[in-house]
N, CA, C and O of each residue as an XYZ file, in Angstrom:
828
protein
N     -11.651    -20.499     -8.717
C     -12.444    -19.949     -9.821
C     -11.519    -19.540    -10.955
O     -10.453    -18.969    -10.726
N     -11.930    -19.832    -12.160
C     -11.153    -19.492    -13.348
C     -11.901    -18.448    -14.167
O     -13.122    -18.517    -14.307
N     -11.174    -17.497    -14.700
C     -11.784    -16.470    -15.519
C     -11.316    -16.561    -16.961
O     -10.175    -16.938    -17.231
N     -12.199    -16.216    -17.882
C     -11.797    -16.142    -19.282
C     -12.686    -15.128    -19.992
O     -13.764    -14.792    -19.502
N     -12.241    -14.648    -21.129
C     -13.020    -13.665    -21.874
C     -12.210    -13.109    -23.039
O     -11.188    -13.667    -23.438
N     -12.696    -12.004    -23.563
C     -12.020    -11.351    -24.673
C     -11.961     -9.856    -24.372
O     -12.935     -9.263    -23.907
N     -10.805     -9.259    -24.645
C     -10.605     -7.847    -24.374
C      -9.894     -7.235    -25.569
O      -8.998     -7.856    -26.139
N     -10.281     -6.025    -25.955
C      -9.685     -5.439    -27.144
C      -9.467     -3.942    -27.033
O     -10.083     -3.260    -26.215
N      -8.576     -3.454    -27.875
C      -8.271     -2.024    -27.980
C      -7.920     -1.741    -29.432
O      -6.941     -2.271    -29.957
N      -8.727     -0.900    -30.082
C      -8.529     -0.595    -31.492
C      -8.356      0.912    -31.679
O      -9.277      1.690    -31.431
N      -7.171      1.306    -32.117
C      -6.892      2.730    -32.318
C      -7.579      3.222    -33.595
O      -7.482      2.588    -34.645
N      -8.274      4.359    -33.492
C      -8.942      4.925    -34.660
C      -8.419      6.314    -35.020
O      -8.773      6.857    -36.066
N      -7.579      6.891    -34.160
C      -6.925      8.171    -34.415
C      -5.711      8.237    -33.502
O      -5.668      7.527    -32.497
N      -4.722      9.072    -33.820
C      -3.543      9.167    -32.956
C      -3.913      9.490    -31.508
O      -4.495     10.538    -31.230
N      -3.573      8.588    -30.594
C      -3.859      8.791    -29.183
C      -5.256      8.424    -28.750
O      -5.584      8.563    -27.572
N      -6.106      7.951    -29.677
C      -7.494      7.599    -29.359
C      -7.776      6.155    -29.770
O      -7.305      5.687    -30.807
N      -8.559      5.455    -28.932
C      -8.867      4.056    -29.232
C     -10.223      3.672    -28.660
O     -10.673      4.231    -27.660
N     -10.863      2.715    -29.307
C     -12.064      2.074    -28.778
C     -11.621      0.867    -27.948
O     -10.757      0.101    -28.376
N     -12.209      0.699    -26.769
C     -11.838     -0.421    -25.897
C     -13.088     -1.209    -25.518
O     -14.185     -0.655    -25.460
N     -12.915     -2.494    -25.263
C     -14.039     -3.323    -24.802
C     -13.508     -4.498    -24.006
O     -12.339     -4.867    -24.113
N     -14.385     -5.074    -23.209
C     -14.023     -6.230    -22.391
C     -15.278     -7.048    -22.121
O     -16.302     -6.497    -21.717
N     -15.208     -8.342    -22.337
C     -16.296     -9.263    -22.020
C     -15.669    -10.464    -21.325
O     -15.006    -11.276    -21.970
N     -15.872    -10.583    -20.016
C     -15.205    -11.643    -19.265
C     -16.172    -12.286    -18.279
O     -17.161    -11.679    -17.871
N     -15.873    -13.504    -17.911
C     -16.729    -14.246    -16.996
C     -15.887    -15.156    -16.125
O     -14.701    -15.356    -16.389
N     -16.493    -15.702    -15.095
C     -15.816    -16.642    -14.218
C     -16.537    -17.966    -14.214
O     -17.765    -18.005    -14.293
N     -15.793    -19.055    -14.122
C     -16.380    -20.395    -14.073
C     -15.760    -21.190    -12.931
O     -14.665    -20.887    -12.457
N     -16.481    -22.199    -12.510
C     -15.946    -23.161    -11.554
C     -15.142    -24.183    -12.344
O     -15.722    -24.923    -13.140
N     -13.817    -24.250    -12.152
C     -13.004    -25.150    -12.973
C     -13.298    -26.628    -12.756
O     -12.942    -27.454    -13.597
N     -13.945    -26.980    -11.639
C     -14.250    -28.385    -11.379
C     -15.514    -28.834    -12.105
O     -15.602    -29.974    -12.561
N     -16.498    -27.928    -12.212
C     -17.765    -28.308    -12.834
C     -17.970    -27.676    -14.206
O     -18.763    -28.173    -15.006
N     -17.265    -26.594    -14.482
C     -17.465    -25.875    -15.731
C     -18.656    -24.944    -15.706
O     -18.959    -24.296    -16.708
N     -19.350    -24.866    -14.555
C     -20.509    -23.988    -14.440
C     -20.071    -22.544    -14.243
O     -18.997    -22.274    -13.706
N     -20.922    -21.617    -14.687
C     -20.649    -20.206    -14.490
C     -20.656    -19.874    -13.000
O     -21.424    -20.448    -12.228
N     -19.791    -18.943    -12.611
C     -19.727    -18.523    -11.212
C     -21.098    -18.032    -10.762
O     -21.711    -17.196    -11.426
N     -21.581    -18.554     -9.630
C     -22.915    -18.215     -9.135
C     -22.886    -18.262     -7.613
O     -23.305    -19.242     -6.998
N     -22.380    -17.175     -7.014
C     -22.245    -17.141     -5.557
C     -23.579    -17.260     -4.835
O     -23.665    -18.047     -3.892
N     -24.646    -16.519     -5.222
C     -25.906    -16.650     -4.482
C     -26.471    -18.072     -4.481
O     -27.141    -18.470     -3.528
N     -26.206    -18.843     -5.546
C     -26.734    -20.204     -5.618
C     -26.167    -21.083     -4.510
O     -26.811    -22.044     -4.088
N     -24.954    -20.755     -4.033
C     -24.370    -21.576     -2.972
C     -25.162    -21.477     -1.679
O     -24.987    -22.301     -0.781
N     -26.034    -20.476     -1.572
C     -26.848    -20.343     -0.362
C     -28.099    -21.212     -0.408
O     -28.815    -21.308      0.589
N     -28.376    -21.846     -1.547
C     -29.566    -22.698     -1.659
C     -29.209    -24.182     -1.790
O     -30.054    -25.037     -1.528
N     -27.979    -24.502     -2.189
C     -27.624    -25.913     -2.391
C     -27.619    -26.686     -1.083
O     -27.664    -27.916     -1.096
N     -27.564    -25.983      0.057
C     -27.558    -26.661      1.348
C     -28.952    -26.875      1.908
O     -29.103    -27.483      2.967
N     -29.980    -26.384      1.210
C     -31.348    -26.516      1.719
C     -31.719    -27.983      1.933
O     -31.548    -28.817      1.043
N     -32.225    -28.279      3.119
C     -32.665    -29.637      3.439
C     -31.576    -30.550      3.946
O     -31.849    -31.693      4.312
N     -30.325    -30.064      3.977
C     -29.219    -30.899      4.447
C     -28.931    -30.627      5.919
O     -29.121    -29.505      6.388
N     -28.473    -31.645      6.657
C     -28.053    -31.395      8.036
C     -26.803    -30.516      8.048
O     -26.031    -30.509      7.089
N     -26.612    -29.785      9.130
C     -25.491    -28.840      9.220
C     -24.151    -29.512      8.905
O     -23.297    -28.908      8.256
N     -23.964    -30.727      9.349
C     -22.692    -31.416      9.138
C     -22.411    -31.683      7.665
O     -21.263    -31.916      7.287
N     -23.451    -31.649      6.827
C     -23.289    -31.942      5.402
C     -23.229    -30.680      4.540
O     -23.181    -30.771      3.313
N     -23.232    -29.511      5.172
C     -23.194    -28.262      4.407
C     -21.906    -28.151      3.596
O     -20.819    -28.451      4.092
N     -22.039    -27.720      2.349
C     -20.869    -27.304      1.587
C     -20.701    -25.802      1.819
O     -21.445    -25.216      2.605
N     -19.748    -25.181      1.158
C     -19.521    -23.759      1.399
C     -20.718    -22.939      0.919
O     -21.430    -23.330     -0.006
N     -20.919    -21.801      1.566
C     -21.973    -20.868      1.166
C     -21.378    -19.460      1.185
O     -20.923    -18.984      2.225
N     -21.386    -18.802      0.031
C     -20.842    -17.455     -0.068
C     -21.880    -16.567     -0.746
O     -22.957    -17.031     -1.122
N     -21.553    -15.309     -0.897
C     -22.430    -14.401     -1.605
C     -21.556    -13.487     -2.451
O     -20.360    -13.354     -2.192
N     -22.142    -12.860     -3.451
C     -21.347    -11.997     -4.307
C     -22.145    -11.484     -5.483
O     -23.338    -11.757     -5.614
N     -21.461    -10.727     -6.346
C     -22.113    -10.091     -7.493
C     -22.185    -11.012     -8.705
O     -22.901    -10.709     -9.659
N     -21.466    -12.121     -8.691
C     -21.509    -13.061     -9.806
C     -22.629    -14.063     -9.545
O     -22.512    -14.933     -8.683
N     -23.707    -13.927    -10.297
C     -24.904    -14.724    -10.026
C     -25.319    -15.544    -11.240
O     -26.506    -15.622    -11.557
N     -24.354    -16.159    -11.925
C     -24.667    -17.021    -13.052
C     -24.915    -16.296    -14.360
O     -25.363    -16.914    -15.325
N     -24.630    -14.975    -14.420
C     -24.798    -14.246    -15.676
C     -23.787    -14.758    -16.715
O     -22.711    -15.229    -16.346
N     -24.125    -14.670    -18.007
C     -23.175    -15.106    -19.044
C     -21.833    -14.378    -18.942
O     -20.782    -14.995    -19.113
N     -21.862    -13.076    -18.666
C     -20.636    -12.305    -18.443
C     -20.705    -11.764    -17.016
O     -21.050    -10.604    -16.791
N     -20.368    -12.631    -16.056
C     -20.573    -12.259    -14.663
C     -19.454    -11.424    -14.080
O     -19.575    -10.942    -12.954
N     -18.356    -11.235    -14.819
C     -17.276    -10.380    -14.326
C     -17.463     -8.964    -14.881
O     -17.924     -8.075    -14.164
N     -17.108     -8.750    -16.154
C     -17.256     -7.429    -16.767
C     -17.774     -7.561    -18.197
O     -17.519     -8.551    -18.883
N     -18.502     -6.542    -18.621
C     -19.056     -6.528    -19.974
C     -19.287     -5.064    -20.347
O     -20.356     -4.509    -20.094
N     -18.277     -4.452    -20.946
C     -18.357     -3.013    -21.189
C     -17.627     -2.620    -22.469
O     -16.869     -3.401    -23.044
N     -17.877     -1.398    -22.890
C     -17.178     -0.806    -24.026
C     -16.980      0.668    -23.751
O     -17.635      1.239    -22.879
N     -16.065      1.292    -24.503
C     -15.827      2.707    -24.276
C     -14.759      3.265    -25.177
O     -14.398      2.680    -26.198
N     -14.264      4.411    -24.772
C     -13.266      5.130    -25.557
C     -12.127      5.543    -24.644
O     -12.338      5.885    -23.480
N     -10.915      5.507    -25.188
C      -9.731      5.801    -24.389
C      -8.837      6.794    -25.110
O      -8.657      6.721    -26.325
N      -8.281      7.723    -24.343
C      -7.369      8.725    -24.866
C      -6.086      8.732    -24.042
O      -6.136      8.670    -22.814
N      -4.961      8.805    -24.701
C      -3.689      8.864    -23.993
C      -3.607     10.103    -23.112
O      -2.903     10.102    -22.103
N      -4.312     11.143    -23.481
C      -4.243     12.419    -22.764
C      -5.421     12.657    -21.835
O      -5.244     13.180    -20.735
N      -6.628     12.280    -22.263
C      -7.834     12.634    -21.520
C      -8.419     11.495    -20.690
O      -9.443     11.680    -20.033
N      -7.795     10.330    -20.709
C      -8.258      9.234    -19.878
C      -9.185      8.277    -20.612
O      -9.290      8.317    -21.837
N      -9.855      7.416    -19.854
C     -10.698      6.369    -20.413
C     -12.104      6.448    -19.824
O     -12.276      6.563    -18.610
N     -13.110      6.383    -20.702
C     -14.515      6.409    -20.301
C     -15.177      5.142    -20.832
O     -15.146      4.880    -22.034
N     -15.775      4.355    -19.937
C     -16.399      3.091    -20.332
C     -17.808      3.000    -19.745
O     -18.139      3.674    -18.770
N     -18.631      2.144    -20.368
C     -20.016      1.972    -19.919
C     -20.404      0.512    -20.028
O     -20.061     -0.159    -21.001
N     -21.130      0.016    -19.018
C     -21.605     -1.365    -19.018
C     -21.507     -1.965    -17.628
O     -21.580     -1.250    -16.629
N     -21.339     -3.288    -17.566
C     -21.122     -3.975    -16.287
C     -19.629     -3.909    -15.983
O     -18.806     -4.368    -16.776
N     -19.281     -3.333    -14.824
C     -17.872     -3.107    -14.533
C     -17.572     -3.364    -13.064
O     -18.456     -3.298    -12.210
N     -16.319     -3.654    -12.791
C     -15.884     -3.790    -11.409
C     -15.945     -2.427    -10.735
O     -15.609     -1.411    -11.345
N     -16.372     -2.405     -9.488
C     -16.401     -1.147     -8.754
C     -14.976     -0.664     -8.519
O     -14.024     -1.434     -8.644
N     -14.835      0.613     -8.179
C     -13.503      1.153     -7.906
C     -12.881      0.468     -6.695
O     -11.661      0.323     -6.618
N     -13.719      0.046     -5.748
C     -13.208     -0.695     -4.605
C     -12.642     -2.047     -5.012
O     -11.642     -2.499     -4.455
N     -13.279     -2.691     -5.979
C     -12.769     -3.967     -6.481
C     -11.433     -3.761     -7.195
O     -10.506     -4.550     -7.014
N     -11.332     -2.710     -8.002
C     -10.068     -2.405     -8.671
C      -8.935     -2.233     -7.667
O      -7.835     -2.753     -7.855
N      -9.224     -1.486     -6.585
C      -8.197     -1.239     -5.572
C      -7.841     -2.517     -4.826
O      -6.669     -2.773     -4.551
N      -8.857     -3.327     -4.496
C      -8.602     -4.578     -3.785
C      -7.681     -5.484     -4.583
O      -6.746     -6.066     -4.034
N      -7.947     -5.608     -5.900
C      -7.120     -6.470     -6.737
C      -5.703     -5.934     -6.871
O      -4.759     -6.706     -7.036
N      -5.549     -4.616     -6.800
C      -4.218     -4.017     -6.908
C      -3.386     -4.238     -5.651
O      -2.176     -4.445     -5.733
N      -4.035     -4.194     -4.486
C      -3.293     -4.253     -3.226
C      -3.267     -5.636     -2.586
O      -2.433     -5.880     -1.714
N      -4.137     -6.537     -2.982
C      -4.174     -7.871     -2.391
C      -3.028     -8.713     -2.944
O      -2.976     -8.943     -4.152
N      -2.106     -9.180     -2.099
C      -0.973     -9.987     -2.590
C      -1.414    -11.259     -3.302
O      -0.690    -11.769     -4.157
N      -2.600    -11.781     -2.960
C      -3.092    -13.018     -3.578
C      -3.999    -12.736     -4.770
O      -4.615    -13.658     -5.307
N      -4.090    -11.489     -5.188
C      -4.869    -11.160     -6.373
C      -6.353    -11.424     -6.253
O      -7.024    -11.657     -7.258
N      -6.884    -11.389     -5.025
C      -8.313    -11.610     -4.835
C      -8.734    -13.060     -4.863
O      -9.925    -13.348     -4.976
N      -7.783    -13.993     -4.764
C      -8.120    -15.417     -4.776
C      -8.983    -15.795     -3.581
O      -8.577    -15.605     -2.434
N     -10.176    -16.330     -3.845
C     -11.114    -16.637     -2.767
C     -10.524    -17.615     -1.745
O     -10.705    -17.453     -0.539
N      -9.825    -18.619     -2.241
C      -9.336    -19.672     -1.354
C      -8.027    -19.343     -0.662
O      -7.597    -20.094      0.212
N      -7.382    -18.243     -1.025
C      -6.047    -17.970     -0.501
C      -5.928    -16.611      0.173
O      -4.888    -16.308      0.759
N      -6.963    -15.790      0.104
C      -6.858    -14.446      0.643
C      -8.121    -14.071      1.388
O      -9.221    -14.173      0.846
N      -7.969    -13.634      2.634
C      -9.136    -13.168      3.379
C      -9.723    -11.923      2.725
O     -10.939    -11.730      2.737
N      -8.871    -11.081      2.159
C      -9.351     -9.859      1.506
C     -10.241    -10.229      0.320
O     -11.343     -9.699      0.177
N      -9.759    -11.139     -0.529
C     -10.520    -11.530     -1.701
C     -11.759    -12.332     -1.367
O     -12.797    -12.172     -2.011
N     -11.662    -13.201     -0.361
C     -12.810    -14.042      0.004
C     -13.898    -13.218      0.663
O     -15.082    -13.405      0.381
N     -13.503    -12.303      1.544
C     -14.481    -11.515      2.289
C     -15.306    -10.623      1.373
O     -16.531    -10.594      1.482
N     -14.652     -9.894      0.471
C     -15.364     -9.129     -0.543
C     -15.981     -7.822     -0.090
O     -16.459     -7.054     -0.925
N     -15.986     -7.537      1.225
C     -16.646     -6.316      1.679
C     -15.880     -5.071      1.249
O     -16.486     -4.038      0.963
N     -14.558     -5.162      1.200
C     -13.784     -4.007      0.736
C     -14.089     -3.734     -0.734
O     -14.267     -2.585     -1.137
N     -14.147     -4.797     -1.524
C     -14.391     -4.634     -2.954
C     -15.747     -4.009     -3.222
O     -15.895     -3.238     -4.170
N     -16.742     -4.328     -2.400
C     -18.089     -3.814     -2.611
C     -18.436     -2.615     -1.761
O     -19.614     -2.283     -1.626
N     -17.447     -1.954     -1.182
C     -17.724     -0.793     -0.352
C     -18.534     -1.140      0.882
O     -19.330     -0.328      1.353
N     -18.337     -2.350      1.415
C     -19.069     -2.787      2.599
C     -20.024     -3.936      2.345
O     -20.540     -4.529      3.292
N     -20.269     -4.263      1.083
C     -21.190     -5.348      0.738
C     -20.648     -6.059     -0.506
O     -20.523     -5.451     -1.569
N     -20.334     -7.329     -0.368
C     -19.740     -8.056     -1.485
C     -20.649     -8.128     -2.710
O     -20.166     -8.318     -3.826
N     -21.971     -7.978     -2.513
C     -22.898     -7.969     -3.649
C     -22.652     -6.785     -4.582
O     -23.042     -6.816     -5.750
N     -22.007     -5.750     -4.065
C     -21.805     -4.526     -4.842
C     -20.405     -4.425     -5.441
O     -19.957     -3.330     -5.782
N     -19.716     -5.543     -5.572
C     -18.355     -5.503     -6.120
C     -18.328     -5.272     -7.628
O     -17.296     -4.895     -8.183
N     -19.464     -5.498     -8.290
C     -19.597     -5.205     -9.723
C     -20.910     -4.477     -9.943
O     -21.941     -4.833     -9.372
N     -20.852     -3.444    -10.786
C     -22.033     -2.606    -11.014
C     -22.525     -2.754    -12.436
O     -21.748     -2.615    -13.381
N     -23.810     -3.035    -12.599
C     -24.431     -3.059    -13.923
C     -24.832     -1.639    -14.328
O     -25.024     -0.771    -13.477
N     -24.953     -1.419    -15.616
C     -25.413     -0.132    -16.163
C     -24.626      1.002    -15.516
O     -25.205      1.946    -14.978
N     -23.295      0.900    -15.575
C     -22.435      1.857    -14.889
C     -21.462      2.533    -15.849
O     -21.028      1.950    -16.843
N     -21.136      3.779    -15.521
C     -20.156      4.543    -16.286
C     -18.933      4.766    -15.403
O     -19.053      5.150    -14.239
N     -17.756      4.520    -15.973
C     -16.510      4.672    -15.217
C     -15.532      5.545    -16.005
O     -15.369      5.399    -17.216
N     -14.892      6.453    -15.277
C     -13.891      7.334    -15.891
C     -12.598      7.233    -15.092
O     -12.605      7.325    -13.865
N     -11.489      7.043    -15.802
C     -10.172      6.973    -15.168
C      -9.180      7.807    -15.957
O      -9.207      7.834    -17.187
N      -8.295      8.493    -15.221
C      -7.254      9.288    -15.853
C      -6.014      9.260    -14.970
O      -6.119      9.237    -13.744
N      -4.855      9.262    -15.586
C      -3.583      9.283    -14.860
C      -2.730     10.433    -15.386
O      -2.679     10.693    -16.588
N      -2.062     11.114    -14.457
C      -1.153     12.206    -14.821
C       0.092     12.085    -13.976
O       0.060     12.263    -12.758
N       1.198     11.776    -14.647
C       2.469     11.554    -13.955
C       2.278     10.491    -12.877
O       1.922      9.356    -13.194
N       2.510     10.837    -11.593
C       2.423      9.841    -10.525
C       1.057      9.806     -9.850
O       0.889      9.130     -8.836
N       0.079     10.526    -10.400
C      -1.231     10.598     -9.774
C      -2.295      9.990    -10.689
O      -2.151      9.982    -11.912
N      -3.345      9.490    -10.084
C      -4.460      8.967    -10.872
C      -5.774      9.274    -10.163
O      -5.819      9.460     -8.947
N      -6.844      9.321    -10.960
C      -8.175      9.637    -10.433
C      -9.198      8.781    -11.155
O      -9.068      8.509    -12.349
N     -10.210      8.362    -10.425
C     -11.289      7.587    -11.017
C     -12.629      8.008    -10.443
O     -12.727      8.343     -9.263
N     -13.644      7.992    -11.261
C     -15.004      8.280    -10.813
C     -15.940      7.296    -11.491
O     -15.684      6.856    -12.612
N     -17.031      6.951    -10.806
C     -17.934      5.932    -11.325
C     -19.362      6.248    -10.901
O     -19.606      6.715     -9.788
N     -20.300      5.985    -11.806
C     -21.719      6.191    -11.482
C     -22.536      5.045    -12.056
O     -22.379      4.668    -13.217
N     -23.408      4.499    -11.221
C     -24.311      3.427    -11.642
C     -25.718      3.994    -11.748
O     -26.226      4.584    -10.795
N     -26.344      3.818    -12.900
C     -27.694      4.315    -13.103
C     -28.699      3.392    -12.420
O     -28.463      2.191    -12.288
N     -29.816      3.963    -11.990
C     -30.865      3.186    -11.328
C     -31.424      2.140    -12.288
O     -31.531      2.372    -13.492
N     -31.776      0.990    -11.730
C     -32.324     -0.102    -12.529
C     -33.831      0.076    -12.701
O     -34.603     -0.365    -11.849
N     -34.255      0.705    -13.774
C     -35.672      0.833    -14.081
C     -36.431      1.641    -13.050
O     -35.865      2.529    -12.414
N     -37.694      1.344    -12.880
C     -38.538      2.048    -11.923
C     -38.413      1.412    -10.552
O     -37.904      0.300    -10.412
N     -38.879      2.121     -9.552
C     -38.792      1.609     -8.193
C     -39.923      0.673     -7.832
O     -39.862      0.008     -6.798
N     -40.958      0.603     -8.659
C     -42.092     -0.262     -8.344
C     -42.926      0.316     -7.218
O     -43.040      1.535     -7.090
N     -43.510     -0.550     -6.401
C     -44.321     -0.080     -5.280
C     -44.181     -1.058     -4.123
O     -43.671     -2.166     -4.291
N     -44.642     -0.635     -2.938
C     -44.471     -1.439     -1.732
C     -45.794     -1.528     -0.975
O     -46.551     -0.560     -0.899
N     -46.057     -2.714     -0.416
C     -47.207     -2.897      0.452
C     -46.868     -3.967      1.482
O     -46.250     -4.981      1.157
N     -47.277     -3.732      2.723
C     -47.037     -4.717      3.778
C     -48.053     -5.848      3.735
O     -47.896     -6.850      4.432
N     -49.080     -5.697      2.933
C     -50.138     -6.700      2.851
C     -49.772     -7.798      1.857
O     -49.223     -7.527      0.789
N     -50.084     -9.041      2.224
C     -49.821    -10.165      1.323
C     -50.813    -10.215      0.177
O     -50.586    -10.911     -0.812
N     -51.900     -9.490      0.301
C     -52.943     -9.486     -0.738
C     -53.038     -8.126     -1.415
O     -54.126     -7.671     -1.766
N     -51.893     -7.485     -1.594
C     -51.887     -6.128     -2.157
C     -52.304     -6.150     -3.633
O     -52.205     -7.163     -4.325
N     -52.768     -4.996     -4.068
C     -53.087     -4.798     -5.480
C     -52.416     -3.514     -5.942
O     -51.916     -2.739     -5.126
N     -52.405     -3.292     -7.246
C     -51.778     -2.083     -7.779
C     -52.452     -0.827     -7.262
O     -51.855      0.250     -7.270
N     -53.695     -0.958     -6.813
C     -54.435      0.217     -6.343
C     -54.048      0.634     -4.926
O     -54.222      1.797     -4.563
N     -53.515     -0.313     -4.098
C     -53.228      0.046     -2.711
C     -51.753     -0.065     -2.325
O     -51.426      0.046     -1.144
N     -50.848     -0.283     -3.296
C     -49.430     -0.279     -2.952
C     -48.875      1.140     -3.117
O     -49.361      1.921     -3.936
N     -47.849      1.453     -2.323
C     -47.278      2.803     -2.300
C     -46.093      2.869     -3.257
O     -45.180      2.051     -3.144
N     -46.076      3.816     -4.195
C     -44.967      3.922     -5.150
C     -43.629      4.138     -4.444
O     -43.550      4.835     -3.433
N     -42.590      3.530     -4.993
C     -41.237      3.647     -4.463
C     -40.356      4.265     -5.530
O     -40.446      3.899     -6.702
N     -39.508      5.196     -5.134
C     -38.604      5.819     -6.092
C     -37.594      4.790     -6.608
O     -37.248      3.836     -5.912
N     -37.130      5.007     -7.841
C     -36.105      4.128     -8.416
C     -34.876      4.126     -7.515
O     -34.466      5.167     -7.001
N     -34.295      2.946     -7.331
C     -33.144      2.821     -6.445
C     -32.070      1.963     -7.128
O     -32.128      1.716     -8.333
N     -31.100      1.520     -6.341
C     -29.962      0.746     -6.842
C     -29.019      1.575     -7.715
O     -28.246      1.012     -8.491
N     -29.072      2.890     -7.601
C     -28.030      3.689     -8.232
C     -26.876      3.846     -7.245
O     -27.049      3.639     -6.044
N     -25.706      4.210     -7.749
C     -24.520      4.283     -6.900
C     -23.500      5.229     -7.516
O     -23.566      5.549     -8.703
N     -22.561      5.667     -6.694
C     -21.461      6.490     -7.193
C     -20.224      6.247     -6.335
O     -20.327      5.805     -5.191
N     -19.066      6.540     -6.894
C     -17.821      6.338     -6.172
C     -16.695      7.128     -6.786
O     -16.821      7.660     -7.889
N     -15.577      7.202     -6.058
C     -14.396      7.893     -6.557
C     -13.145      7.193     -6.043
O     -13.193      6.449     -5.063
N     -12.046      7.437     -6.703
C     -10.745      6.904     -6.297
C      -9.691      7.936     -6.649
O      -9.606      8.374     -7.796
N      -8.896      8.323     -5.680
C      -7.782      9.227     -5.933
C      -6.549      8.629     -5.287
O      -6.599      8.167     -4.147
N      -5.444      8.638     -6.014
C      -4.244      8.013     -5.480
C      -2.997      8.446     -6.215
O      -3.033      9.270     -7.129
N      -1.899      7.865     -5.787
C      -0.618      8.204     -6.396
C       0.425      7.175     -6.031
O       0.182      6.268     -5.235
N       1.571      7.329     -6.618
C       2.670      6.404     -6.349
C       3.994      7.151     -6.406
O       4.156      8.116     -7.153
N       4.926      6.681     -5.602
C       6.276      7.245     -5.602
C       7.254      6.119     -5.346
O       7.322      5.577     -4.243
N       8.010      5.773     -6.372
C       8.938      4.648     -6.303
C       8.153      3.387     -5.932
O       7.354      2.904     -6.734
N       8.372      2.847     -4.723
C       7.678      1.611     -4.335
C       6.563      1.872     -3.328
O       6.108      0.946     -2.656
N       6.122      3.115     -3.218
C       5.055      3.452     -2.287
C       3.811      3.837     -3.068
O       3.863      4.700     -3.944
N       2.685      3.194     -2.748
C       1.417      3.440     -3.427
C       0.348      3.775     -2.394
O       0.355      3.240     -1.286
N      -0.564      4.660     -2.762
C      -1.667      4.989     -1.874
C      -2.913      5.286     -2.701
O      -2.832      5.935     -3.744
N      -4.069      4.809     -2.232
C      -5.347      5.073     -2.862
C      -6.386      5.364     -1.791
O      -6.403      4.722     -0.741
N      -7.246      6.329     -2.058
C      -8.398      6.611     -1.209
C      -9.641      6.367     -2.054
O      -9.839      7.014     -3.082
N     -10.468      5.440     -1.620
C     -11.655      5.055     -2.379
C     -12.895      5.312     -1.532
O     -12.942      4.950     -0.356
N     -13.884      5.931     -2.132
C     -15.167      6.141     -1.468
C     -16.297      5.695     -2.380
O     -16.276      5.982     -3.577
N     -17.289      4.995     -1.828
C     -18.413      4.505     -2.623
C     -19.708      4.638     -1.832
O     -19.719      4.499     -0.609
N     -20.786      4.906     -2.538
C     -22.113      4.960     -1.910
C     -23.102      4.254     -2.825
O     -23.224      4.591     -4.003
N     -23.803      3.276     -2.273
C     -24.755      2.478     -3.044
C     -26.133      2.634     -2.414
O     -26.315      2.348     -1.231
N     -27.099      3.086     -3.198
C     -28.454      3.300     -2.685
C     -29.255      2.005     -2.754
O     -29.639      1.561     -3.836
N     -29.499      1.412     -1.607
C     -30.306      0.217     -1.541
C     -31.775      0.598     -1.400
O     -32.109      1.779     -1.312
N     -32.645     -0.400     -1.380
C     -34.084     -0.156     -1.236
C     -34.392      0.449      0.125
O     -33.889     -0.022      1.145
N     -35.206      1.478      0.144
C     -35.663      2.086      1.381
C     -37.186      2.195      1.358
O     -37.787      2.424      0.309
N     -37.794      2.031      2.513
C     -39.242      2.164      2.600
C     -39.656      3.606      2.292
O     -38.907      4.539      2.582
N     -40.820      3.790      1.719
C     -41.318      5.151      1.522
C     -41.379      5.895      2.850
O     -41.563      5.287      3.904
N     -41.224      7.200      2.790
C     -41.186      8.016      3.998
C     -42.418      7.803      4.879
O     -42.313      7.794      6.106
N     -43.570      7.633      4.258
C     -44.801      7.459      5.032
C     -44.827      6.176      5.822
O     -45.526      6.072      6.830
N     -44.043      5.165      5.354
C     -43.988      3.879      6.079
C     -42.824      3.858      7.043
O     -42.922      3.267      8.118
N     -41.718      4.495      6.677
C     -40.545      4.496      7.546
C     -40.794      5.347      8.781
O     -40.292      5.030      9.859
N     -41.567      6.431      8.639
C     -41.865      7.315      9.755
C     -43.377      7.555      9.833
O     -43.847      8.635      9.477
N     -44.137      6.567     10.292
C     -45.598      6.702     10.307
C     -46.034      7.786     11.309
O     -47.229      8.041     11.461
């Protein structure tokens, strides 16, 4: 997979700058945008012996499937950005993986579960705010993903209507942190992430 994009930093006051990044991944053989979920459908109808690879991930054919964010940065107070961003687990994986997250050359990069906090689909967060700051040999990061719209409603019936489905709270929000440090050639990071997936309403989960 090949990545390309545009990234900028424009200083507007001493020690302060506006930053942005818009990047995407493409398949260098076809020129198509990276679309991991699509690989799970291209094998439909084929015998097992004819299957091509099938993977999953957060890059699903979006125009900017890697990162798409903007923010403000201070030499003293750190950097605050908002938009589609790599999770803190993805940042750590890319820092520690000797192969730089290369799918074809690294089990760490191909597997993706570390990057997504246990689920490769969560390696990049939309509508997310990220804060990073470094002081001497220590650094800290925090991240929060806002819920995607309303939660909608749920019904076990195939013929449900708006009148008989049960409202569901907004979900798909997430949060994480990263604290670490370095000394000469020794580096350490502790990363924690929690991603709220869809859950059945209490009345259905515990009838």
